[in-house]
Structures are given as C-alpha cells and as structure tokens.
C-alpha positions in Angstrom: 98.6 95.6 85.1 95.2 94.1 84.0 92.2 97.0 84.3 90.7 95.1 87.2 93.6 95.7 89.4 94.1 99.2 88.5 91.0 99.9 89.0 91.3 98.5 92.6 94.0 100.6 93.8 92.6 104.0 92.0 89.2 103.4 94.3 91.7 102.2 97.1 93.7 105.9 97.4 90.9 107.8 96.7 88.4 106.2 99.2 91.3 106.5 102.0 91.0 110.3 100.8 87.9 111.0 101.6 87.8 108.7 104.9 90.2 111.1 105.9 88.0 114.0 105.6 85.0 111.8 107.5 85.5 114.2 111.0 85.3 117.2 109.5 82.2 119.2 109.5 81.9 121.5 106.3 83.0 124.8 108.2 86.6 122.5 108.2 87.0 122.2 104.7 87.2 125.8 103.2 89.5 127.5 106.1 93.2 127.6 104.9 95.2 128.5 107.6 98.5 129.8 106.4 99.9 130.5 102.8 101.7 126.7 102.7 98.6 125.0 103.8 95.7 124.5 101.7 91.8 124.0 102.8 90.5 119.9 102.7 88.0 121.1 99.6 90.8 121.7 97.3 92.8 118.7 98.2 90.0 117.0 96.9 89.4 118.6 94.3 93.0 119.1 93.1 93.9 115.5 93.0 90.6 115.0 90.8 91.8 118.3 88.8 94.7 116.3 87.9 93.4 112.8 86.5 91.1 114.5 84.3 93.5 117.1 83.4 96.1 113.8 82.5 94.2 111.0 81.9 90.8 111.8 81.0 91.3 114.7 78.2 94.1 113.1 76.1 92.9 109.8 76.6 89.1 109.4 76.6 87.7 111.0 73.7 83.8 111.9 74.6 85.0 113.4 78.2 83.9 116.9 78.9 84.3 118.7 82.0 81.7 119.1 83.9 83.0 122.8 85.2 85.7 124.3 82.7 86.6 126.7 85.2 88.6 124.2 87.6 91.1 124.6 85.3 91.7 127.7 86.8 90.6 127.1 90.5 92.3 124.0 91.4 96.0 123.4 89.2 98.7 124.2 91.5 101.7 125.5 90.0 101.4 123.4 86.7 102.7 126.4 84.3 102.0 124.9 81.1 98.8 124.0 81.9 97.2 127.4 81.9 97.1 130.3 84.8 95.9 129.0 88.0 94.0 130.8 91.3 96.6 132.3 93.4 97.9 130.1 96.2 97.4 132.2 99.3 94.0 132.6 98.5 92.5 129.2 98.0 90.7 129.6 101.2 88.5 132.4 100.1 87.2 130.3 97.5 83.4 129.5 99.4 82.4 128.3 95.9 82.0 125.6 94.9 80.8 123.9 98.0 81.8 120.7 99.6 78.6 119.0 98.3 79.7 120.7 94.6 83.3 119.0 95.4 82.2 115.7 96.1 80.0 115.5 93.0 83.0 116.6 91.2 85.1 113.6 92.4 82.0 111.3 92.0 81.6 112.1 88.2 85.5 111.8 87.3 85.7 108.8 89.5 82.8 107.8 87.3 84.6 108.5 84.0 88.0 107.2 85.2 86.1 103.6 85.8 85.0 103.8 82.4 88.0 105.2 81.1 90.1 102.1 82.9 87.3 99.3 82.4 87.5 99.7 78.4 91.0 100.2 78.0 92.6 97.3 75.6 96.4 96.3 76.6 97.7 98.6 74.8 96.0 101.5 76.2 96.2 100.4 79.3 100.0 100.6 78.7 99.9 104.0 78.7 97.2 104.7 81.1 99.4 102.3 84.1 102.2 105.1 84.4 100.1 108.0 84.4 97.5 106.4 86.9 100.6 105.3 88.9 101.8 109.1 89.0 98.6 110.4 90.0 97.7 107.5 92.9 101.1 108.8 94.4 100.4 112.4 93.9 97.0 112.1 95.6 98.9 110.1 98.5 101.0 113.2 98.9 97.8 115.0 99.2 96.3 112.7 101.8 99.5 113.1 104.3 99.2 117.0 103.2 95.2 117.1 104.2 96.4 115.5 107.7 99.1 118.4 108.4 97.0 121.0 106.6 94.0 120.0 109.2 96.5 119.7 112.6 97.9 122.9 111.6 93.9 124.4 111.1 92.8 122.9 114.5 96.1 124.1 116.0 95.2 127.7 115.2 91.7 127.3 116.6 91.3 128.4 120.4 88.9 125.7 121.0 91.5 123.5 120.1 88.9 120.8 118.4 89.9 117.2 118.5 89.8 115.4 114.7 89.9 112.5 116.0 90.1 110.3 119.6 93.0 108.0 119.9 93.7 105.6 122.7 97.7 106.4 124.0 99.9 103.4 123.6 101.0 102.0 127.0 104.0 103.6 128.7 107.2 101.8 128.2 110.9 102.9 128.6 112.8 104.3 125.7 115.9 102.7 125.0 119.2 104.4 125.5 120.5 106.3 122.4 123.3 104.1 120.6 126.1 105.0 117.8 125.0 102.8 114.9 128.4 102.7 112.9 129.1 102.3 108.8 132.2 102.1 107.3 133.7 104.0 104.7 133.2 103.2 101.2 131.2 103.6 97.7 127.7 103.6 97.9 124.8 103.1 95.1 122.1 105.8 95.7 118.9 106.4 93.7 116.0 104.0 92.8 116.6 100.6 91.0 114.7 97.9 90.0 111.0 97.4 89.0 108.0 99.7 90.7 107.4 103.6 91.0 109.7 105.6 91.9 109.4 109.4 91.1 112.0 111.3 89.1 114.0 112.8 91.5 114.8 109.5 93.1 117.1 109.2 89.9 119.6 108.6 88.1 120.9 105.7 90.4 124.6 106.3 91.3 127.5 106.0 93.3 128.8 107.9 95.9 132.0 108.1 98.4 131.0 108.1 102.3 133.5 108.8 104.9 133.1 106.6 108.0 129.9 107.7 110.3 127.5 106.6 112.8 123.8 107.3 113.1 121.3 107.4 116.6 119.9 104.2 116.7 116.5 105.9 117.3 114.4 109.8 117.0 115.0 112.2 119.4 112.8 112.5 121.9 110.6 115.6 123.1 112.3 115.1 126.7 115.2 115.2 125.0 114.7 118.3 123.3 113.0 119.7 126.2 116.5 119.8 127.7 118.1 121.8 124.7 115.3 124.1 125.2 115.6 124.3 129.3 119.3 124.8 128.8 118.5 128.3 127.1 119.3 126.4 123.5 116.6 129.4 121.8 118.8 132.0 123.3 121.6 130.9 122.4 123.1 131.8 119.0 126.2 129.7 119.0 123.9 126.8 118.3 122.1 128.3 115.1 122.8 129.2 111.3 122.9 132.9 111.0 119.8 132.5 108.8 117.9 130.2 111.7 118.6 133.0 114.2 117.2 135.3 112.5 113.8 133.6 112.1 114.1 132.7 115.9 114.5 136.0 116.7 112.0 137.3 114.0 109.3 134.7 114.7 109.9 134.6 118.4 110.1 130.9 118.8 110.6 129.1 122.1 109.9 125.4 121.2 108.5 123.4 118.7 105.2 124.4 116.5 102.1 122.8 118.4 104.2 123.0 122.0 102.4 125.1 124.7 104.0 126.0 128.2 101.2 126.4 130.3 102.7 127.6 133.5 105.8 125.2 133.7 103.8 122.7 132.3 104.5 121.2 129.1 101.8 120.6 126.8 101.4 119.6 123.1 98.6 119.8 120.7 98.0 116.6 118.4 94.8 115.6 116.2 93.3 113.9 119.5 93.0 117.6 121.3 95.7 119.2 123.9 97.4 116.8 125.8 100.3 116.9 128.3 103.8 116.9 126.3 104.4 113.1 126.1 108.2 113.1 126.9 109.3 109.9 125.2 107.4 110.2 121.9 109.6 111.8 119.4 110.1 115.4 118.9 108.4 116.6 115.7 107.2 119.7 114.1 111.0 121.2 114.3 112.7 122.9 111.4 115.5 122.1 110.3 116.8 125.0 112.0 116.1 123.7 114.7 117.0 120.1 114.1 120.4 121.3 112.9 121.0 123.6 116.3 119.9 120.5 118.1 122.3 118.2 116.8 124.6 121.1 117.3 124.2 121.7 121.3 124.0 117.2 121.3 127.6 117.3 119.7 126.5 115.6 116.5 125.3 116.8 113.5 122.3 115.7 111.2 123.1 112.9 108.3 123.3 113.3 104.8 120.5 111.9 102.5 123.4 109.3 101.3 124.0 108.5 104.8 120.9 108.0 105.4 119.6 105.9 102.5 122.7 103.4 102.4 122.0 103.1 106.6 118.3 102.7 105.7 118.6 99.2 103.4 119.3 97.1 106.3 116.0 97.9 107.9 112.4 96.6 107.1 110.4 99.0 105.7 108.0 99.2 108.1 106.8 101.9 111.1 104.0 104.0 112.4 102.4 105.1 108.8 99.2 106.3 108.3 97.2 103.3 108.0 97.8 102.9 111.4 95.4 105.9 112.1 97.0 107.1 115.2 98.5 110.3 112.9 101.2 110.9 115.7 104.8 109.5 116.6 104.9 106.9 118.9 107.0 106.1 121.6 109.6 103.5 121.0 109.5 100.9 123.7 112.7 99.0 124.9 110.7 95.6 123.7 110.8 97.0 120.0 114.5 97.9 119.4 117.4 95.9 118.8 120.5 96.3 120.4 122.9 97.4 117.5 119.9 98.5 115.3 118.6 101.1 113.7 114.8 101.6 114.7 112.1 104.0 113.7 113.8 104.6 110.4 110.0 104.9 108.5 107.3 106.2 109.8 106.4 108.5 113.1 108.2 111.4 111.7 110.4 112.7 108.0 113.8 113.0 109.6 115.9 116.3 108.5 118.8 115.5 106.5 121.8 118.4 105.8 121.5 117.7 102.0 120.4 120.3 100.2 117.5 119.4 97.4 119.5 119.1 94.7 119.2 117.1 91.5 121.4 113.6 91.4 124.5 113.5 88.5 122.5 113.1 85.1 119.3 114.2 86.3 116.7 115.9 83.6 113.1 116.9 84.2 110.8 115.1 82.2 109.0 116.8 78.7 105.8 118.3 79.2 103.6 119.7 82.2 105.1 116.6 84.1 108.2 117.7 84.3 107.2 120.2 86.4 106.3 118.0 89.3 109.7 118.0 91.1 112.5 119.5 89.4 111.9 123.5 89.5 111.6 123.7 93.2 115.3 121.9 93.5 116.5 124.8 94.9 116.9 126.3 98.6 115.4 123.6 100.5 116.5 120.5 102.4 115.9 116.6 101.8 114.0 114.8 104.7 114.0 110.7 104.2 111.6 108.0 106.0 108.0 109.2 106.1 105.6 109.9 108.8 102.7 108.9 110.9 100.5 110.6 107.9 102.4 108.9 105.0 100.8 106.1 103.7 103.1 103.0 103.9 102.4 101.9 100.0 103.7 105.5 99.6 107.0 104.8 101.3 110.1 103.6 99.6 113.5 104.4 101.1 114.9 106.3 97.9 112.1 108.6 98.6 113.4 112.3 98.7 110.9 114.9 100.2 111.8 118.2 100.2 110.9 121.6 102.6 112.4 125.1 103.0 114.5 125.0 106.4 111.9 127.1 108.4 109.1 124.8 107.7 107.6 123.0 110.8 103.7 122.4 110.3 104.6 118.7 108.7 105.3 115.6 111.2 109.5 116.7 110.9 111.9 115.5 113.7 115.4 114.6 114.2 118.0 111.4 113.9 121.5 112.2 115.1 124.5 111.7 112.7 128.3 112.0 113.4 131.9 111.1 112.2 133.6 108.4 113.2 
C-alpha cells in the first residue's frame, strides 16, 4: 500500500482517539473506576507505546524514546517485552500529566510520519502488517475508552453527561421472528485478503445441526419481564457459578439500571434517562444472558451458528462513527420480514461458545504472539460489535471475548434455539 495511504489511515485512527477524549476534563483522564478499566490517559499513552515498541524502535535507527520509563508504565500484558506496572493501579499514575501524555503522542506521531514517508517499497512491505495491527489495536482501545468512561461516570453520584444525545423518534419494535437455518457443514473463520486477528484463523469446517436465531436483539422491555417475574431470585435459570455471583454481588438488574421507586432509569453517556423499553438490553453478563435465554425457553447461539448466519447480513449498523454510543431501538421500517436485523453494531452478542483456539491454531512467534492466544481460557466469545466499535474495525469473523461475569461492555442478547 502506498505510504500516503498508510499515513492517512494512521492519522485518521489517531485523531479519533483524541476526538473521544474531547468532552473530558483533566480530572476525568486519570481515574480508574475498577481493575478491569483503565484511565483514558493510560489508553492514549499505551496505544502510542505500541507504535513506539513495535514499529519505531525496530525500524527507525535514529529513534530514541523521550521517556524510557514509559516502557514500564504503559506496557499492558507483553511479558516478553519486560516488566510492567500493576494493572489495578493504573489510576495512581498521576504523572505523566495529561499534557505530558498528549506531548508523547505528538512525538510518536511525528516519528511515525517520518518513518512512513521515508520508507522505500521493501520497508513498507514489512511495516504495513505491523501498522495495520497497531491501528486495529488502537481501535480496540477506543472502544475500551468509551466503555471505561461510561463506567467511570456511572460511578459518579452526579451522573455526568459525556455527550448530549438527541433521542431517535419512537417507533414500534417488530415482533420477534425465528429465522431458520438448515443443517450442514459450514466454513468458519477468516479467508481472503485484508486484516484479521490471529484468533480468527485458520478457516475450518464445522458441522451445524438445524437451528434458528431470533430476528432481532432482546429489548429492555423483554428483559424487564424477566426481572419482574423474579428471575434474579430463581436459581433454576442460572448456572451454578452465575447464581453464586448474583448472590454475592447482589445483582438485581443489568449494570447501569436503577429502580427509582418503581420507575426504571438507565445511565447512558448522555446522562441518566428513563429506561427505553424498545432499545436492546445491554450491560448484561454471560450469566445473565444465559439465564434470560433459559427463562425464555431458548438458548444462546454458538459462535459458529452466529457466523454462518451472519453471511446473509450486510455489515452495517449502529457503530461508533454515529457518535451515539448507545444501542438504538429497531423500528418496523428497518426490519425485513424473515431476515436478521441488528447483527452488527448496537451490542456485542454473547454466544455459548468458550473462547478456545480453532483447529490448527498456533500463536505467532514473539511478543505479538501474546496478543490473543494466551487468553484462551475461562472466557466466552461475543460477536457482532457494538455502538462503541468502529465500523472499519469489524468483520463477521471477529471474535471478542470476556469472562462470564463481565458487564461493563455494551453486551447484549440474541436468542437461539434448536429446530
């Protein structure tokens, strides 16, 4: 790819990270609301550290890091690179300041510009896959910034507004249909040109029994019926570990929901608002998604079922580019009878599949081999992206993964059943 095109892509992704941070005040950049989240300042620095570590240091002979100690502060989990700061204590890094962090980004951007503009064709061929990985890596952190900011603001009793949002016109949500798929052998995983993460490979065959998927996502109103029926107090719907979490954590509703004297409210990045009963339910864990599906007389899809069904659906939806950063209700006008809707964007859809390697998978050598493979344990796969995912970052083969009790991401539910 020409250096100008690579540089344009680099600048666009970097600019979007800073756009996400524009509504923040200096105090917002530093706080870490829980161990799984990171301060916005850390995300900005870590993504810069990635380019510095994997592109500038190996490929620009005259490059010198302005702050060598940043190797320790902003390494995330790359053990082969060296020691790193304790993840749950990222919120204690008051220095470097926000201003220092932006100066570090500018320094890295200046040298990346030089690297890309001065590279010859042979060098660009080496840089392009590394840079492409770096850009998708930064887009992952952009999504984390949005969800980490929401969790931070949700924990603030003042319920701050990140960005005002004009609500979409109300429209009836179409009734749920069951879209059937025949049994057969399906090819699963990435194939062809373009980027994919290593965990989407190798492409392989899987045999699927006849199944059906819900035509749309489960709504807040439908999930509220599960709550009102006593779903959080009835152990028969829950996996044993999920029931233990419900009891120990005191869960009674999805994260960001609030029962205000019988009126359900929901915290959004536009502040606290009445619960939109027609919008997709989100901020539910795998345990909650699985319990709801059992209560509804259904189940969650496997990731192979989801991927096989997704090939019939255009890759479009409510993504981060809309600036909404909240799931949108499906109107009857946007739904098509007998077709799947909301497969991409809005909320990540839990599947019942454990996050494990595909047949024949092997982690890449070196530090970049730590990117996905070492996390293939005790996590479940999610598919489809969310309202905080960039459209240019998404593929039908994309495998996201989280522990079954995680709720701070925009995670939701699509039902499945056997035929």
